[in-house]
Backbone bond lengths (Angstrom), bond angles and torsions (degrees), N, CA, C in turn:
res aa  C-N    CA-C-N  psi(-1)  N-CA   C-N-CA  omega(-1)  CA-C   N-CA-C  phi
1 M - - - 1.467 - - 1.526 109.85 -
2 A 1.300 116.44 146.28 1.460 121.46 -179.60 1.528 110.74 -71.20
3 I 1.320 114.75 153.72 1.466 120.57 171.49 1.527 107.81 -69.40
4 I 1.324 116.59 135.53 1.464 120.36 -177.86 1.526 111.08 -97.12
5 L 1.308 115.22 160.40 1.465 121.08 166.59 1.521 106.06 -80.23
6 S 1.317 116.97 106.73 1.466 119.51 -176.54 1.525 109.50 -61.37
7 P 1.321 118.06 131.93 1.462 120.64 -177.20 1.523 111.63 -69.53
8 L 1.314 115.95 150.75 1.459 120.11 172.98 1.529 109.59 -66.28
9 P 1.328 117.97 139.18 1.469 119.58 178.92 1.529 113.16 -84.77
10 Y 1.320 117.62 17.50 1.468 123.29 -179.88 1.520 107.62 -159.40
11 A 1.314 116.61 169.67 1.462 121.58 179.13 1.529 110.71 -70.46
12 D 1.328 115.99 158.73 1.464 121.16 -178.55 1.525 113.00 -55.90
13 D 1.336 116.15 -33.91 1.466 119.49 -175.45 1.529 113.08 -99.14
14 A 1.318 117.61 11.26 1.469 120.81 -172.13 1.522 113.71 -72.99
15 L 1.324 117.75 -18.09 1.466 121.11 -178.74 1.526 112.09 -105.00
16 A 1.335 116.78 1.91 1.461 121.24 179.95 1.535 110.00 -67.52
17 P 1.348 117.48 148.58 1.465 127.48 4.34 1.531 114.67 -89.26
18 V 1.333 117.85 -1.29 1.466 119.54 -177.78 1.522 110.50 -63.83
19 I 1.335 116.01 -46.19 1.464 121.66 173.82 1.529 106.07 -127.39
20 S 1.300 116.36 110.88 1.459 121.27 -171.96 1.523 111.97 -74.91
21 A 1.321 115.04 164.28 1.459 120.48 175.49 1.520 110.89 -60.08
22 T 1.322 116.91 -37.70 1.464 120.18 179.20 1.515 110.88 -63.03
23 T 1.328 116.67 -43.78 1.462 119.89 178.02 1.523 110.80 -62.50
24 L 1.329 117.60 -46.04 1.462 119.75 -179.23 1.525 111.57 -64.24
25 Q 1.306 116.83 -41.01 1.462 119.86 179.80 1.526 111.23 -63.14
26 T 1.331 115.91 -39.21 1.462 120.40 179.24 1.524 110.97 -74.25
27 H 1.310 115.51 -45.42 1.467 121.19 -175.24 1.531 110.93 -66.96
28 H 1.323 115.75 -49.48 1.462 120.28 -178.79 1.530 111.67 -78.71
29 G 1.301 116.17 -49.46 1.459 120.25 -172.31 1.510 115.11 -76.07
30 K 1.329 117.42 -20.63 1.461 120.72 -179.34 1.532 112.09 -115.10
31 H 1.344 117.60 -59.71 1.470 119.87 -177.44 1.526 111.83 -64.42
32 H 1.334 117.20 -54.61 1.458 120.19 -178.77 1.527 110.18 -62.53
33 R 1.311 117.14 -43.22 1.458 120.53 -179.37 1.532 111.28 -60.43
34 T 1.317 117.31 -38.82 1.462 120.45 179.39 1.521 111.15 -63.06
35 Y 1.335 117.42 -42.26 1.467 120.26 177.55 1.532 110.56 -61.78
36 V 1.328 116.24 -41.76 1.469 120.67 178.35 1.523 110.38 -62.40
37 D 1.318 116.75 -48.24 1.461 120.88 -177.38 1.534 111.17 -62.32
38 R 1.314 116.60 -41.76 1.470 119.93 -179.28 1.527 111.28 -69.10
39 T 1.322 116.78 -35.05 1.468 119.77 175.68 1.518 110.24 -63.69
40 N 1.321 116.93 -47.06 1.459 120.33 -179.91 1.528 112.19 -62.87
41 T 1.309 116.84 -38.65 1.465 120.17 176.91 1.525 110.97 -63.10
42 A 1.331 116.17 -40.93 1.463 120.81 -176.99 1.529 112.73 -68.21
43 I 1.329 117.57 -32.53 1.470 119.69 -176.12 1.524 113.14 -95.45
44 E 1.319 117.27 -8.03 1.466 119.85 -177.34 1.529 110.52 -59.85
45 G 1.327 115.78 128.69 1.454 120.67 178.43 1.517 114.96 77.87
46 T 1.342 118.06 8.07 1.456 121.72 178.60 1.523 110.04 -111.22
47 D 1.340 115.15 175.90 1.462 120.36 178.07 1.527 112.31 -66.62
48 L 1.321 117.13 -13.75 1.459 120.70 -178.76 1.529 112.71 -85.50
49 A 1.313 116.75 -14.05 1.465 119.49 177.65 1.524 109.04 -60.88
50 G 1.321 116.71 127.63 1.455 121.36 -178.56 1.512 114.32 90.84
51 K 1.343 117.37 -7.18 1.463 120.44 177.42 1.520 110.29 -79.84
52 S 1.332 115.69 162.75 1.463 119.90 175.72 1.517 109.45 -69.89
53 L 1.318 115.93 159.58 1.465 119.72 177.97 1.520 110.76 -62.13
54 E 1.327 117.43 -37.34 1.466 120.61 178.74 1.526 110.84 -62.35
55 D 1.342 117.64 -39.18 1.467 121.29 177.22 1.524 111.15 -66.30
56 I 1.322 116.02 -36.76 1.465 120.25 179.66 1.530 110.31 -66.97
57 V 1.331 116.82 -43.46 1.464 120.32 177.21 1.528 110.11 -59.81
58 A 1.324 116.39 -44.99 1.462 120.65 -179.63 1.529 111.28 -62.20
59 A 1.326 116.96 -41.61 1.460 120.71 179.45 1.526 111.05 -65.95
60 A 1.326 116.65 -39.01 1.464 120.12 178.32 1.524 110.91 -62.07
61 I 1.318 116.81 -39.80 1.460 120.68 177.67 1.526 110.52 -67.02
62 A 1.335 116.53 -45.89 1.466 121.30 -176.30 1.525 112.29 -63.23
63 T 1.330 116.65 -34.24 1.465 120.48 -177.27 1.522 113.12 -96.23
64 G 1.328 116.79 -4.66 1.457 119.88 -178.85 1.516 113.31 70.63
65 N 1.329 116.90 25.40 1.463 121.39 -179.80 1.523 108.78 -84.34
66 K 1.321 115.82 91.33 1.465 120.53 -172.67 1.522 112.65 -65.30
67 G 1.335 116.93 -39.10 1.455 119.09 179.63 1.514 111.88 -63.05
68 L 1.324 116.87 -45.29 1.455 120.51 177.96 1.518 110.65 -65.40
69 F 1.337 117.00 -39.54 1.460 119.04 178.51 1.516 110.98 -62.24
70 N 1.319 117.50 -48.59 1.460 120.29 -176.96 1.531 111.02 -56.27
71 N 1.316 116.98 -44.93 1.460 119.61 -176.01 1.525 113.18 -77.82
72 S 1.325 117.73 -39.61 1.469 119.35 179.43 1.525 111.29 -72.11
73 A 1.331 117.46 -40.88 1.461 120.17 178.96 1.517 111.03 -66.52
74 Q 1.321 117.29 -39.39 1.462 120.25 177.34 1.528 111.35 -67.19
75 T 1.318 116.86 -33.59 1.461 119.66 174.32 1.521 109.88 -60.76
76 W 1.324 116.68 -47.94 1.468 120.98 -179.73 1.535 110.95 -64.77
77 N 1.328 116.33 -47.62 1.465 120.20 -178.20 1.523 111.72 -56.11
78 H 1.328 116.36 -43.06 1.464 119.26 -178.91 1.520 111.86 -67.81
79 G 1.333 117.07 -41.99 1.458 118.56 176.64 1.517 111.89 -58.30
80 F 1.320 116.43 -41.77 1.469 121.70 179.20 1.530 110.90 -66.81
81 Y 1.313 115.63 -38.55 1.468 120.63 179.89 1.521 111.77 -63.14
82 W 1.341 118.15 -43.02 1.474 118.92 -179.88 1.527 111.16 -57.99
83 Y 1.318 116.46 -40.13 1.462 120.10 -179.69 1.528 112.34 -77.40
84 S 1.319 117.49 -18.18 1.465 121.20 177.78 1.518 112.33 -75.48
85 L 1.336 116.60 -11.08 1.460 121.93 -178.08 1.521 110.64 -103.31
86 S 1.316 115.87 145.32 1.459 123.35 179.55 1.520 109.78 -123.21
87 T 1.308 116.01 148.11 1.462 120.19 179.32 1.528 112.11 -74.79
88 T 1.323 117.25 -19.61 1.466 121.75 -179.51 1.527 109.79 -131.86
89 A 1.317 115.81 159.58 1.466 120.51 177.97 1.522 110.00 -67.43
90 Q 1.321 115.65 135.72 1.458 122.35 178.58 1.522 109.42 -124.58
91 T 1.326 115.26 164.63 1.462 122.08 174.70 1.520 108.36 -127.45
92 P 1.323 118.40 131.14 1.468 119.95 177.47 1.529 111.17 -60.28
93 E 1.317 115.73 146.66 1.460 121.01 -179.66 1.522 110.26 -132.56
94 G 1.315 116.31 168.28 1.454 123.01 170.27 1.517 114.42 59.09
95 A 1.340 114.69 -136.43 1.463 120.91 -174.54 1.524 111.92 -62.57
96 L 1.330 117.38 -36.08 1.462 119.53 178.76 1.524 110.77 -65.80
97 A 1.324 117.40 -44.35 1.467 120.61 178.72 1.521 110.55 -60.04
98 A 1.332 117.01 -41.13 1.465 120.72 179.24 1.525 110.70 -64.70
99 A 1.331 116.56 -40.38 1.461 120.18 179.66 1.525 111.38 -67.14
100 I 1.320 117.06 -36.35 1.468 121.05 177.00 1.524 109.97 -63.23
101 D 1.322 116.47 -46.71 1.467 120.01 179.40 1.521 110.89 -62.22
102 A 1.335 116.90 -40.85 1.460 120.42 -178.16 1.528 111.97 -68.55
103 S 1.325 116.65 -35.29 1.466 120.52 -174.56 1.522 113.54 -89.53
104 F 1.338 117.29 -31.78 1.462 120.44 -174.11 1.522 113.85 -120.55
105 G 1.321 117.30 -15.13 1.458 121.18 -178.28 1.508 112.37 97.85
106 S 1.332 117.21 -32.91 1.461 121.27 179.31 1.521 109.04 -169.60
107 L 1.322 115.92 163.70 1.465 120.64 175.30 1.524 110.30 -64.77
108 D 1.323 117.53 -38.74 1.461 120.53 179.37 1.527 111.12 -60.89
109 A 1.328 116.37 -37.82 1.465 120.04 178.96 1.519 110.91 -67.53
110 L 1.326 117.26 -38.65 1.462 120.26 176.22 1.521 110.49 -64.65
111 K 1.321 117.23 -44.93 1.459 120.11 178.91 1.529 110.87 -58.89
112 A 1.331 116.52 -43.21 1.456 120.51 179.51 1.527 111.00 -62.80
113 E 1.328 117.04 -36.83 1.463 121.30 179.31 1.523 111.30 -68.58
114 L 1.313 117.49 -41.26 1.462 120.68 176.71 1.526 111.23 -60.89
115 V 1.329 116.47 -45.01 1.464 120.49 179.73 1.527 110.45 -66.04
116 A 1.336 116.91 -43.40 1.460 120.42 -177.65 1.528 111.49 -64.56
117 Q 1.326 116.83 -45.71 1.463 118.64 -179.16 1.523 111.37 -70.11
118 G 1.332 117.12 -37.54 1.448 119.88 177.38 1.521 112.22 -65.65
119 T 1.331 116.12 -38.75 1.462 120.86 178.29 1.511 111.10 -68.17
120 G 1.327 116.69 -40.99 1.454 121.33 -176.37 1.515 114.75 -78.84
121 H 1.309 117.29 -11.55 1.458 121.01 -178.64 1.520 110.00 -67.21
122 F 1.332 117.09 127.78 1.458 120.99 -178.32 1.524 110.22 -84.99
123 A 1.321 115.51 127.26 1.466 123.39 176.75 1.527 110.90 66.88
124 S 1.331 117.06 -149.36 1.462 121.27 -170.47 1.524 111.89 -85.11
125 G 1.333 115.44 156.65 1.454 119.41 177.56 1.509 112.15 158.25
126 W 1.344 114.24 -152.27 1.457 121.92 -171.92 1.515 109.78 -146.54
127 V 1.329 116.79 146.86 1.464 120.94 171.93 1.525 107.33 -119.72
128 W 1.339 115.86 130.17 1.457 123.40 -168.90 1.519 111.56 -120.59
129 L 1.323 115.81 147.61 1.459 121.95 162.45 1.520 106.06 -99.32
130 V 1.337 115.65 125.15 1.458 121.35 -169.90 1.525 109.81 -126.50
131 A 1.331 116.16 142.43 1.468 122.08 174.77 1.525 109.61 -110.93
132 K 1.318 115.39 136.20 1.461 120.39 175.99 1.510 108.45 -150.96
133 D 1.339 115.98 121.15 1.468 121.81 178.49 1.531 111.74 55.57
134 G 1.334 115.89 39.02 1.448 120.64 176.83 1.509 115.15 80.65
135 K 1.328 118.01 -2.79 1.458 122.46 178.50 1.520 109.63 -110.00
136 L 1.321 115.57 156.71 1.458 121.49 -178.08 1.518 110.74 -114.37
137 S 1.318 116.46 150.27 1.458 121.54 175.28 1.517 109.02 -148.40
138 V 1.322 116.15 159.95 1.459 122.73 173.06 1.521 107.12 -104.08
139 E 1.327 116.67 127.22 1.458 121.69 -177.93 1.520 110.14 -131.53
140 Q 1.324 115.49 157.19 1.459 122.28 178.44 1.522 110.02 -117.26
141 T 1.341 115.96 147.91 1.456 120.98 166.69 1.519 107.89 -130.31
142 H 1.321 115.38 153.63 1.463 121.15 -177.37 1.518 111.77 -100.59
143 D 1.304 114.92 146.68 1.462 122.64 174.34 1.529 111.04 52.57
144 A 1.349 118.38 -117.88 1.457 120.99 -177.64 1.521 112.84 -92.60
145 A 1.320 117.38 -1.28 1.463 120.00 -175.63 1.525 110.24 -55.07
146 S 1.319 115.89 137.37 1.454 122.18 -166.01 1.519 112.18 -122.23
147 Y 1.327 114.90 -161.91 1.461 122.35 176.13 1.525 112.16 -53.18
148 A 1.329 117.39 -27.12 1.463 120.81 -177.72 1.524 111.97 -65.66
149 E 1.321 117.80 -20.20 1.460 121.60 179.88 1.529 112.52 -97.74
150 L 1.320 117.53 0.56 1.459 120.86 -178.56 1.530 110.32 -89.46
151 S 1.323 115.48 158.73 1.464 120.03 -179.90 1.526 112.04 -91.09
152 G 1.316 117.67 5.17 1.456 120.77 -179.98 1.508 111.37 -158.48
153 N 1.328 116.66 -162.08 1.456 123.04 -177.26 1.529 110.46 -93.32
154 P 1.341 119.09 123.92 1.466 120.09 -178.90 1.526 112.03 -70.61
155 L 1.335 114.98 138.17 1.464 121.55 176.88 1.516 111.34 -102.55
156 L 1.322 116.97 -36.86 1.461 122.62 173.89 1.510 108.84 -160.83
157 V 1.331 116.21 166.71 1.457 121.10 -177.92 1.524 109.89 -145.27
158 I 1.331 115.73 153.00 1.467 122.54 172.95 1.521 107.98 -122.96
159 D 1.305 116.35 129.23 1.465 123.34 -179.52 1.525 109.42 -75.78
160 L 1.337 116.80 128.49 1.463 122.21 179.62 1.527 112.70 -106.50
161 W 1.329 117.04 0.43 1.457 118.79 176.72 1.532 109.22 -66.46
162 E 1.329 116.70 146.17 1.465 119.97 -175.81 1.524 112.61 -59.97
163 H 1.331 117.48 -31.24 1.470 117.66 -178.32 1.526 112.09 -67.21
164 A 1.339 117.57 -12.23 1.466 120.35 178.29 1.527 112.19 -76.92
165 Y 1.331 117.20 -22.26 1.471 118.93 -171.99 1.520 115.72 -142.20
166 Y 1.339 118.88 -11.63 1.455 119.49 -167.65 1.529 113.43 -65.80
167 L 1.315 118.84 -36.67 1.463 120.20 -179.88 1.524 111.99 -64.13
168 D 1.335 116.66 -29.31 1.466 121.04 -176.10 1.523 113.49 -98.84
169 H 1.328 117.57 -31.27 1.469 121.17 -172.36 1.520 113.09 -126.39
170 K 1.335 116.55 6.91 1.466 122.29 -177.87 1.538 109.16 52.94
171 N 1.324 118.17 -130.23 1.461 120.30 -176.64 1.531 113.17 -93.47
172 V 1.327 117.42 11.39 1.475 120.61 -175.92 1.528 108.78 -93.55
173 R 1.318 115.62 73.66 1.463 120.45 -179.47 1.527 112.91 -56.80
174 P 1.350 120.07 -38.80 1.473 119.33 -179.86 1.525 113.30 -59.12
175 D 1.332 117.78 -32.37 1.467 120.99 178.54 1.530 110.13 -64.29
176 Y 1.313 116.28 -47.68 1.476 121.73 176.09 1.523 110.72 -58.53
177 L 1.325 116.65 -48.27 1.467 120.36 -177.09 1.518 111.83 -62.08
178 K 1.312 116.83 -47.41 1.466 119.58 -176.89 1.523 110.98 -62.98
179 K 1.324 117.24 -41.49 1.460 119.64 -178.20 1.524 111.76 -70.55
180 V 1.329 117.57 -36.52 1.467 120.13 175.72 1.522 110.22 -66.95
181 V 1.315 116.76 -47.07 1.470 121.00 -177.48 1.527 111.16 -64.38
182 D 1.321 117.59 -39.54 1.469 120.49 -177.45 1.532 112.80 -75.81
183 G 1.343 117.76 -31.83 1.451 117.21 -170.05 1.507 117.82 -133.23
184 H 1.350 117.71 -3.50 1.466 117.14 -172.62 1.527 114.34 -138.34
185 L 1.319 118.86 22.32 1.463 119.31 173.75 1.526 109.65 -89.02
186 N 1.308 115.73 136.91 1.463 121.88 -177.25 1.532 109.37 -89.84
187 W 1.321 114.91 84.90 1.463 119.64 -177.77 1.518 111.93 -68.68
188 A 1.316 118.18 -25.47 1.467 120.38 175.75 1.531 110.04 -65.83
189 F 1.328 116.82 -41.30 1.457 121.34 176.46 1.526 110.79 -63.92
190 A 1.336 116.37 -43.52 1.464 120.03 177.43 1.521 111.08 -60.51
191 A 1.330 116.91 -39.53 1.466 121.08 179.84 1.526 110.98 -65.26
192 E 1.321 117.01 -38.29 1.468 120.57 176.82 1.525 110.67 -62.31
193 N 1.314 116.77 -44.24 1.462 120.79 179.57 1.526 111.49 -65.93
194 F 1.330 116.34 -37.52 1.457 121.57 179.30 1.522 110.52 -66.82
195 A 1.327 116.58 -44.04 1.461 121.01 -178.59 1.529 111.40 -68.29
196 R 1.323 116.87 -38.71 1.463 121.19 -178.51 1.526 110.79 -69.43
197 G 1.324 116.73 -39.16 1.446 120.96 176.70 1.511 114.65 73.72
198 S 1.311 117.90 13.90 1.456 121.75 178.07 1.522 109.08 -139.15
199 L 1.317 115.32 167.48 1.443 121.15 -172.78 1.520 112.62 -64.79
200 W 1.329 116.09 134.30 1.463 122.74 173.05 1.531 109.22 -59.61
201 A 1.317 116.72 139.31 1.458 121.14 -179.32 1.528 110.48 -98.81
202 Y 1.318 116.47 127.32 1.462 121.36 177.21 1.522 109.63 -61.24
203 P 1.338 118.62 137.23 1.472 120.67 -177.39 1.529 112.60 -59.24
204 S 1.309 115.67 143.43 1.461 121.32 175.78 1.520 109.42 -113.74
205 A 1.304 116.15 164.90 1.469 120.19 -177.87 1.525 111.33 -64.01
């Protein structure tokens, strides 16, 4: 079966004004869709046709197929990013909240770290909240680099590519980051990933 364009878990305008409907329509409907289409084209007629997206990413790494990696990893990253966002402000609870306090001292300190690392990241990429051995850390990856380059299991991610924020915030990436971190991170999704302790699976048809 072909890799699908994972549907948005909310309406196009549900994150406005921080992320506008126009940005979501362009980001999801054009950028994400292009990565999906290119991945499907690359695997058509090969042994990877019908495999999971995670298997395709792994095969691209193992064979050094950079084009396939860029498109398959970006497909996965975007699917994970949509679920990392919430339409309303949330607060971490339970085991995740305890892990945040143990690893960062407070939720405010974690938020500040996400904004600082996202702001300081040069050019395109991603900033992740990651769990490893019961501890949490904030990590960055460049360009299409994905969960495969992290030292642990991703709980949530924020897209740092300009197409994620430029229509709404121009070149002021810190404004986008602060507003997403303060009001639109899906802590319930992060808690699910933390409790499961294994990699989130990209949706299939």
